N, C-alpha and C positions, 0 to 999 in steps of 0.2 A: 551530475546530472547519472550516471551510468550507478552510481550508487544508490541515489535519492530513490530510483524509481525500480529498485531491482530488475534491470533488464542488462543485457550482453550490452558491450560496445560493436558489436555486428548490426544489432537490432537497434542501435540508435542512429550509428551511418546509413544502414538502409531506410529509417524513417526521413532522413535530411533528404537523401538521395530521393526518396519518394516526392517528398514536398519539393524540394528545388525541380523534378521533373514536372510535376506539375504547376508549378510557378511559369516556366516556360513556357508551357501548353497555353496557359491562357493570356500571355505577355503576345506569344505567334498570333491565336487566335482574335486577341484586340486588335494588333495589327492589320490581318488579315479583314476583318469587320471596317478598318478606316479605308483600307483599297479598294473594298466595294463599293464604299457609301458613294462615291463619286459616282461609280457606272451606277447602283441602281435608282441614283438623281437622272441622271442623262435618259435613262432607258423609261421614265417615269415620266419624266415630260414630253420622250417622244410619244408614248403610246396616251397619253391625256386626248388631244385632239381628237385620237381615232375612239378613242370609249366616247367619249362625249359624243361625238357625231353619230356613233352608233344606238346611243342609248335616248338620245334626240328621235334620231327613224324611227325605234320602235316605239316610244311615247305618240309619235304621230300614226304608227301603223295601229296599235294600241287604241286610241281616239277614234279614226275611222274604220277600224273593224269592229270593234266591241262596242263602241258607242260611246 
């Protein structure tokens, strides 16, 4: 690989380390997204009734006030 691309061994190692670090960070981020998914779902389910009630109250107010 080093001879084929005319780059030094240290450059090859640096690129491989950078690639490995990127893969490690991507795996860590994927794990974090999966862990947060349940919490986000729970929060959305908690908020849904409150948001729905607020929207219905706004619609009622708008119909009364704006005609």
